[in-house]
C-alpha positions as CSV (number, residue, x, y, z in Angstrom):
1,M,27.2,-73.4,-59.2
2,I,27.2,-69.6,-60.0
3,V,28.3,-67.0,-57.5
4,L,27.6,-63.3,-57.9
5,E,29.6,-61.2,-55.6
6,G,30.4,-57.5,-54.9
7,G,27.2,-55.9,-56.2
8,Y,24.4,-53.9,-54.4
9,V,21.8,-56.6,-53.9
10,A,18.1,-55.6,-53.6
11,T,16.4,-58.8,-52.5
12,V,12.7,-57.5,-52.6
13,D,12.0,-59.9,-49.7
14,A,9.2,-59.1,-47.3
15,A,11.5,-56.9,-45.2
16,G,13.0,-55.1,-48.3
17,T,16.5,-56.3,-47.4
18,E,19.4,-54.8,-49.3
19,Y,23.1,-55.6,-49.2
20,P,25.4,-52.8,-50.4
21,D,28.1,-55.4,-50.9
22,G,26.4,-58.8,-51.2
23,H,26.3,-62.2,-52.8
24,V,23.8,-64.4,-54.6
25,V,24.5,-68.1,-55.1
26,I,22.8,-70.2,-57.8
27,D,22.7,-74.0,-58.0
28,D,21.2,-75.2,-61.2
29,T,17.8,-73.5,-61.4
30,S,17.5,-72.3,-57.8
31,L,18.9,-69.7,-55.4
32,V,20.7,-71.3,-52.5
33,A,22.2,-68.4,-50.7
34,V,21.8,-64.6,-50.6
35,G,23.5,-62.3,-48.1
36,P,26.1,-59.7,-47.2
37,G,29.8,-59.8,-48.2
38,P,31.4,-62.7,-50.1
39,A,29.6,-66.0,-50.4
40,P,30.6,-68.7,-47.9
41,D,33.8,-70.4,-48.8
42,E,32.2,-73.8,-49.2
43,L,29.9,-72.4,-51.9
44,R,32.7,-70.8,-53.8
45,V,34.8,-73.9,-54.3
46,G,34.4,-75.0,-57.9
47,A,31.8,-72.4,-58.7
48,Q,31.7,-69.9,-61.5
49,L,32.6,-66.6,-59.8
50,L,31.1,-63.4,-61.3
51,D,32.2,-60.0,-60.0
52,T,29.2,-57.7,-59.9
53,T,31.1,-54.7,-58.3
54,G,29.6,-51.5,-59.6
55,C,26.3,-53.3,-60.3
56,L,22.7,-53.5,-58.9
57,V,21.4,-57.0,-58.5
58,T,17.6,-57.5,-58.6
59,P,15.1,-60.2,-59.2
60,G,14.2,-60.6,-62.9
61,L,11.4,-58.3,-63.8
62,V,7.9,-59.7,-64.4
63,N,5.7,-58.3,-67.3
64,T,2.0,-58.8,-66.4
65,H,0.3,-57.6,-69.6
66,H,1.3,-57.6,-73.2
67,H,0.2,-58.3,-76.8
68,L,3.3,-59.5,-78.6
69,Y,1.9,-59.5,-82.1
70,Q,1.6,-55.8,-81.9
71,W,5.3,-55.4,-82.3
72,L,4.6,-55.5,-86.1
73,T,2.1,-52.6,-86.1
74,R,3.7,-49.8,-84.1
75,G,3.2,-46.2,-85.2
76,F,-0.5,-46.3,-86.1
77,A,-3.3,-44.1,-84.8
78,V,-0.7,-42.2,-82.9
79,D,-3.1,-39.5,-81.7
80,S,-6.3,-41.6,-81.2
81,T,-8.1,-42.9,-78.1
82,L,-8.3,-46.6,-77.5
83,F,-11.5,-47.2,-79.6
84,G,-10.2,-45.2,-82.5
85,W,-6.8,-46.9,-82.3
86,L,-8.5,-50.3,-82.3
87,T,-10.8,-49.4,-85.2
88,E,-7.7,-48.5,-87.3
89,L,-5.7,-51.6,-86.4
90,Y,-8.4,-54.4,-86.4
91,P,-8.4,-54.7,-90.2
92,I,-4.6,-55.0,-90.2
93,W,-4.6,-57.6,-87.5
94,A,-7.2,-59.6,-89.4
95,R,-4.4,-60.6,-91.7
96,L,-2.3,-62.2,-89.0
97,D,-0.8,-65.6,-89.6
98,A,1.5,-67.9,-87.6
99,D,4.7,-66.6,-89.4
100,A,3.9,-63.0,-88.6
101,V,3.0,-63.8,-85.0
102,H,6.2,-65.8,-84.5
103,A,8.3,-63.0,-85.9
104,G,6.7,-60.3,-83.8
105,A,6.7,-62.4,-80.6
106,S,10.4,-63.4,-81.1
107,A,11.6,-59.8,-81.6
108,N,9.4,-58.5,-78.8
109,L,10.4,-61.1,-76.3
110,G,14.1,-60.5,-77.2
111,W,13.7,-56.8,-76.6
112,L,11.8,-57.5,-73.3
113,A,14.7,-59.7,-72.1
114,L,17.1,-56.9,-72.9
115,S,15.1,-54.7,-70.6
116,G,15.5,-57.1,-67.7
117,C,12.3,-59.1,-68.2
118,S,12.6,-62.7,-67.1
119,T,8.9,-63.6,-67.1
120,S,6.3,-62.2,-69.5
121,T,2.6,-62.7,-70.2
122,D,1.0,-62.4,-73.6
123,H,-2.7,-61.7,-74.2
124,H,-3.3,-63.0,-77.8
125,Y,-7.0,-62.5,-78.6
126,V,-7.0,-62.0,-82.4
127,F,-7.8,-65.3,-84.3
128,P,-8.9,-64.2,-87.8
129,Q,-11.7,-66.2,-89.4
130,A,-9.7,-66.3,-92.6
131,N,-6.9,-68.2,-90.9
132,S,-7.5,-71.9,-91.1
133,S,-4.9,-72.7,-88.6
134,Q,-5.8,-70.5,-85.6
135,A,-4.2,-72.8,-83.0
136,D,-0.8,-72.1,-84.6
137,L,-1.0,-68.4,-83.6
138,L,-0.8,-69.2,-79.9
139,A,1.8,-71.9,-80.5
140,A,3.9,-69.4,-82.5
141,T,4.2,-67.2,-79.4
142,I,5.1,-70.2,-77.1
143,E,7.7,-71.4,-79.5
144,A,9.2,-67.9,-79.6
145,A,9.4,-67.8,-75.8
146,L,11.1,-71.1,-75.7
147,E,13.7,-69.8,-78.2
148,I,14.4,-66.6,-76.4
149,G,14.4,-68.4,-73.0
150,V,12.1,-66.3,-70.9
151,R,9.5,-67.7,-68.6
152,F,6.1,-67.3,-70.3
153,H,2.5,-67.0,-69.3
154,P,0.5,-66.9,-72.6
155,C,-3.2,-66.0,-72.2
156,R,-5.5,-67.7,-74.7
157,G,-7.6,-64.7,-75.6
158,S,-10.8,-64.5,-77.5
159,M,-13.5,-62.2,-78.9
160,D,-17.1,-63.3,-79.8
161,L,-18.9,-60.0,-79.8
162,G,-18.5,-58.6,-83.3
163,E,-19.7,-55.3,-84.8
164,S,-22.9,-56.8,-86.2
165,A,-23.9,-57.9,-82.6
166,G,-23.1,-54.5,-81.0
167,G,-19.4,-55.0,-80.2
168,L,-16.4,-53.0,-81.4
169,P,-14.3,-55.5,-83.4
170,P,-15.2,-56.3,-87.0
171,D,-16.8,-59.7,-87.5
172,A,-13.8,-61.0,-89.4
173,V,-11.7,-61.2,-86.2
174,V,-14.3,-62.7,-83.8
175,E,-14.8,-66.5,-83.2
176,D,-17.7,-68.8,-82.3
177,R,-18.1,-69.2,-78.6
178,E,-18.0,-73.0,-78.7
179,A,-14.9,-73.0,-80.9
180,I,-13.2,-70.6,-78.4
181,L,-13.8,-72.9,-75.5
182,I,-12.7,-76.0,-77.4
183,A,-9.5,-74.3,-78.5
184,T,-8.8,-72.9,-75.1
185,E,-9.1,-76.2,-73.4
186,A,-6.9,-77.8,-76.0
187,A,-4.2,-75.1,-75.4
188,I,-4.3,-75.8,-71.6
189,D,-4.0,-79.5,-72.2
190,R,-1.1,-79.1,-74.6
191,W,1.0,-76.4,-73.0
192,H,0.1,-75.7,-69.4
193,D,2.8,-76.8,-66.9
194,P,1.5,-76.5,-63.2
195,G,4.9,-77.5,-61.8
196,P,6.8,-75.1,-59.5
197,A,9.6,-74.4,-62.0
198,A,7.3,-74.1,-65.0
199,M,8.5,-72.2,-68.0
200,T,5.1,-72.1,-69.7
201,R,1.6,-71.7,-68.1
202,I,-1.6,-70.9,-69.9
203,A,-4.3,-68.5,-68.7
204,V,-7.9,-68.0,-70.0
205,A,-8.5,-64.5,-71.3
206,P,-11.6,-63.2,-73.1
207,C,-10.6,-59.8,-74.3
208,S,-12.8,-57.0,-72.9
209,P,-16.4,-56.1,-72.1
210,F,-16.9,-54.5,-75.5
211,S,-15.7,-57.5,-77.5
212,V,-16.9,-60.5,-75.6
213,T,-20.4,-61.8,-74.6
214,A,-21.4,-62.4,-71.0
215,E,-22.0,-66.0,-71.9
216,L,-18.4,-66.5,-73.0
217,M,-17.1,-64.7,-69.9
218,R,-19.1,-67.1,-67.6
219,E,-18.2,-70.2,-69.5
220,A,-14.5,-69.2,-69.7
221,A,-14.4,-68.7,-66.0
222,E,-15.9,-72.1,-65.4
223,L,-13.4,-73.7,-67.8
224,A,-10.4,-72.0,-66.1
225,R,-11.5,-73.0,-62.7
226,D,-12.2,-76.6,-63.7
227,K,-8.7,-76.7,-65.2
228,G,-7.0,-74.9,-62.3
229,V,-5.6,-72.0,-64.4
230,R,-5.8,-68.3,-64.0
231,L,-8.1,-65.7,-65.6
232,H,-7.2,-62.4,-67.3
233,T,-9.0,-59.7,-69.1
234,H,-9.0,-55.9,-69.7
235,L,-11.1,-53.8,-67.4
236,A,-12.0,-50.1,-66.9
237,E,-9.3,-48.9,-69.3
238,T,-11.1,-45.9,-70.8
239,A,-14.0,-43.6,-70.3
240,D,-15.4,-45.0,-73.5
241,E,-15.5,-48.5,-72.0
242,D,-17.2,-47.2,-68.9
243,E,-19.9,-45.6,-71.1
244,F,-20.3,-48.8,-73.2
245,C,-20.8,-50.9,-70.1
246,R,-23.3,-48.4,-68.5
247,R,-25.2,-48.2,-71.8
248,T,-25.1,-51.9,-72.6
249,Y,-25.2,-53.7,-69.3
250,R,-26.5,-50.9,-67.0
251,Q,-23.5,-51.4,-64.8
252,T,-19.9,-50.1,-64.4
253,P,-17.2,-52.4,-65.8
254,A,-16.3,-53.6,-62.3
255,E,-19.9,-54.3,-61.3
256,Y,-20.3,-56.2,-64.6
257,L,-17.3,-58.4,-63.8
258,A,-18.4,-59.1,-60.3
259,E,-21.8,-60.3,-61.6
260,L,-20.1,-62.7,-63.9
261,D,-18.0,-64.2,-61.1
262,W,-14.9,-62.8,-62.5
263,L,-13.3,-61.5,-59.3
264,G,-11.0,-63.6,-57.1
265,P,-7.5,-64.6,-56.2
266,D,-7.2,-66.5,-59.5
267,V,-7.9,-63.3,-61.6
268,W,-5.7,-60.4,-62.7
269,L,-7.0,-57.5,-64.7
270,A,-5.2,-55.1,-67.1
271,H,-5.4,-51.3,-66.6
272,C,-8.2,-50.6,-64.1
273,V,-7.8,-46.9,-64.7
274,H,-11.4,-45.8,-64.1
275,L,-12.4,-47.4,-60.7
276,S,-14.6,-46.0,-58.0
277,D,-13.8,-46.5,-54.2
278,P,-16.3,-49.4,-54.0
279,A,-14.7,-51.1,-57.0
280,I,-11.2,-50.8,-55.5
281,A,-12.6,-52.2,-52.2
282,S,-14.1,-55.1,-54.1
283,L,-10.8,-56.0,-55.8
284,A,-9.0,-55.9,-52.5
285,R,-11.7,-58.0,-50.7
286,T,-11.6,-60.7,-53.4
287,G,-7.8,-60.7,-53.9
288,T,-8.2,-59.7,-57.5
289,A,-4.9,-58.4,-59.0
290,V,-4.2,-55.5,-61.4
291,A,-1.6,-55.1,-64.2
292,H,-0.7,-51.4,-64.2
293,C,0.3,-50.2,-67.7
294,P,1.2,-46.5,-67.2
295,T,3.0,-45.8,-70.5
296,S,0.3,-47.3,-72.7
297,N,-2.4,-45.5,-70.7
298,G,-0.6,-42.3,-71.3
299,R,0.0,-43.0,-75.0
300,L,-3.7,-43.5,-75.5
301,G,-4.8,-40.7,-73.2
302,A,-6.8,-43.2,-71.2
303,G,-6.0,-41.6,-67.8
304,S,-3.9,-42.8,-64.9
305,A,-4.9,-45.6,-62.5
306,R,-5.3,-44.8,-58.9
307,L,-2.2,-46.7,-58.0
308,R,-1.6,-45.4,-54.5
309,D,-5.2,-46.2,-53.6
310,L,-5.0,-49.7,-55.0
311,I,-1.8,-50.4,-53.1
312,D,-3.1,-49.0,-49.9
313,A,-6.3,-51.0,-50.2
314,G,-4.2,-54.2,-50.4
315,V,-4.9,-55.0,-54.1
316,P,-2.0,-57.0,-55.6
317,V,-0.5,-54.8,-58.4
318,G,2.1,-55.6,-61.0
319,L,3.5,-53.7,-64.0
320,G,2.7,-54.3,-67.7
321,V,4.3,-53.0,-70.8
322,D,1.1,-53.6,-72.9
323,G,1.3,-54.2,-76.6
324,A,4.0,-52.4,-78.6
325,A,1.4,-50.7,-80.8
326,S,0.4,-48.7,-77.7
327,N,3.8,-48.5,-76.1
328,E,6.4,-48.2,-78.9
329,A,9.3,-48.4,-76.4
330,G,8.4,-51.9,-75.3
331,R,10.9,-51.9,-72.4
332,L,9.7,-53.3,-69.0
333,V,12.3,-51.3,-67.0
334,D,10.8,-48.1,-68.4
335,E,7.5,-48.9,-66.6
336,L,9.1,-48.3,-63.2
337,R,9.9,-44.7,-64.1
338,S,6.5,-44.2,-65.7
339,A,4.7,-45.7,-62.7
340,M,6.6,-43.3,-60.3
341,T,6.1,-40.3,-62.5
342,V,2.4,-40.8,-63.0
343,A,1.7,-41.6,-59.4
344,R,3.6,-38.5,-58.3
345,L,1.7,-36.4,-60.7
346,R,-1.5,-37.6,-58.9
347,G,-0.3,-37.6,-55.3
348,G,3.0,-35.8,-54.9
349,P,6.6,-37.0,-54.5
350,G,5.7,-39.6,-51.8
351,A,3.0,-41.3,-53.9
352,L,5.3,-44.1,-55.1
353,T,8.9,-44.8,-54.0
354,A,11.5,-46.4,-56.1
355,R,11.5,-49.5,-53.9
356,E,7.7,-49.7,-54.2
357,A,8.1,-49.5,-58.0
358,L,10.7,-52.3,-57.9
359,R,8.4,-54.4,-55.8
360,L,5.6,-53.9,-58.4
361,A,7.9,-55.0,-61.2
362,T,9.0,-58.1,-59.4
363,M,7.0,-59.5,-56.4
364,G,3.8,-57.6,-57.5
365,G,4.1,-59.3,-60.9
366,A,4.7,-62.7,-59.4
367,R,1.5,-62.2,-57.3
368,C,-0.5,-61.3,-60.4
369,L,0.6,-64.6,-61.9
370,G,0.2,-66.7,-58.8
371,R,3.9,-67.4,-58.6
372,Q,5.0,-65.5,-55.5
373,A,6.3,-68.7,-53.9
374,E,8.8,-69.1,-56.7
375,L,9.5,-65.7,-58.3
376,G,9.7,-62.0,-57.5
377,S,12.5,-61.9,-54.9
378,L,16.0,-63.1,-54.3
379,E,15.7,-65.6,-51.5
380,P,17.0,-69.1,-51.0
381,G,14.7,-71.7,-52.5
382,K,13.3,-69.4,-55.2
383,L,14.0,-69.8,-58.9
384,A,17.2,-68.3,-60.3
385,D,15.7,-65.4,-62.3
386,V,18.2,-62.6,-61.7
387,A,19.0,-59.3,-63.4
388,V,22.3,-57.5,-63.0
389,W,22.5,-53.8,-64.0
390,R,25.7,-51.7,-64.4
391,L,25.7,-48.5,-62.3
392,D,29.3,-47.5,-62.9
393,E,29.0,-46.3,-66.5
394,L,28.6,-42.7,-67.7
395,G,24.8,-42.4,-67.4
396,L,24.6,-43.4,-63.8
397,A,28.1,-42.8,-62.4
398,G,28.0,-40.7,-59.2
399,G,24.5,-41.7,-58.2
400,H,24.0,-42.0,-54.4
401,D,20.9,-44.2,-54.1
402,P,21.4,-47.2,-56.3
403,V,17.8,-48.3,-56.4
404,F,16.3,-44.9,-57.0
405,C,18.9,-43.8,-59.6
406,W,18.4,-47.1,-61.4
407,A,14.6,-47.0,-61.3
408,F,14.1,-43.3,-62.1
409,S,16.7,-43.2,-64.9
410,S,15.7,-46.6,-66.5
411,S,19.0,-46.3,-68.4
412,A,21.3,-48.7,-66.7
413,P,22.9,-51.2,-69.1
414,L,21.8,-54.8,-68.4
415,D,25.0,-56.7,-67.6
416,L,23.4,-60.1,-67.1
417,L,20.0,-61.8,-67.1
418,L,19.6,-65.3,-65.8
419,V,16.3,-67.2,-66.2
420,N,16.1,-70.5,-64.4
421,G,19.9,-70.1,-63.9
422,R,20.5,-69.9,-67.7
423,G,22.1,-66.9,-69.3
424,V,19.8,-65.0,-71.6
425,V,21.5,-61.6,-71.8
426,A,25.2,-60.7,-71.1
427,E,26.7,-57.3,-71.5
428,S,23.5,-56.0,-73.1
429,T,23.7,-58.7,-75.8
430,L,21.0,-61.3,-76.3
431,L,22.7,-64.8,-76.0
432,T,19.8,-67.0,-77.1
433,A,19.1,-65.6,-80.5
434,D,20.7,-63.3,-83.1
435,S,19.2,-59.8,-82.5
436,G,19.9,-58.7,-86.0
437,R,18.0,-61.7,-87.4
438,L,15.1,-61.0,-85.1
439,A,15.0,-57.4,-86.3
440,R,15.1,-58.3,-90.0
441,E,12.4,-61.0,-89.7
442,A,10.1,-58.7,-87.7
443,A,10.6,-55.9,-90.2
444,A,9.8,-58.2,-93.1
445,A,6.7,-59.6,-91.4
446,G,5.5,-56.1,-90.6
447,E,5.8,-55.1,-94.2
448,R,3.9,-58.1,-95.4
449,L,1.1,-57.6,-92.7
450,V,0.6,-53.9,-93.3
451,G,0.9,-54.3,-97.1
452,R,3.3,-51.5,-97.8
């Protein structure tokens, strides 16, 4: 039994309950009590007591969109739009192998954990033809997550529309459609855990309208629904994508997805920057979720998603860091500030509150991943994914609204991260792996990949 006492507890339950001096009690992998003041005496006997005075206690943060391998290729195409950025990086990514992917994923997931992330997705869609062991690339990310100790939702991505067929990616990084479906089914059978306390769940994730055929989109959806797993893809990220879809399919990206039966409560979409009113209404009506990635969208000049409109329409929305090659900071906690800043630039100071941003990063992310019954809030019966942030050090001392100051500064040291009740971070130090080793291995892998 672990008892956290004395901190400011933001539960993110349906009522938004907060306890300025509260307790959280953990038994094995589950939360058994959350409330004001000290924990009940009967729960304190024999428990490990942790004083969280001067701290903010939140649910662990949930990252709903990422590309972990990109940790090795930061700092390229720094002033390019998405299509120019991809064109420069595809040839580098064509040299990916399992060792590089593992090194990048391990370092990236370690850094995400240090930013309060207890659950992360990964959308791995580059399986180079020159690599004879393509299945090892997905396995490399899963093995990295098991080492770091974060809950993991890897998406078996894919591309089958190469440059010679009118797509954007070079032919060297696309796969045969039948091979994609076989490999995706094999990944589900090997790795997917449907249980309520699962640490690993697979999703099916063809990459984007400009890199995937309609046939693959349809067949991937059929496979996912037959297997009972979720669907993920990029959508409406840039004006270039909108133009590509209108020219190629005579439809907007959202209309194209609807025609392919790719909307529903088992789908979450990355970005959704360029959506019309009817498109937002369609997402809300079908229960389709959105991964909002404000920093990456800003880095690439893609625009800003209509976040307030999405929320008000009832669309489930979570936050995503996106790949480190389009968000060099790579910290999930930073996305709360980015989301608030971008929303307020669009709609004024009331466009997104700090508590709404916290909800996006926790319960919103859990809804994207279909895990709202288990994750996303501090309530008895939920899984013990808990983050504790220091508010009494120099950078935040004197703040009067703990949640706002924490979210808008994004600078609070992470005092503790528990995932499934297990310590992953303590006093801003990664417990499950040597950070120095992860950094050295990622640097070496990046040098080999880039060829410097």
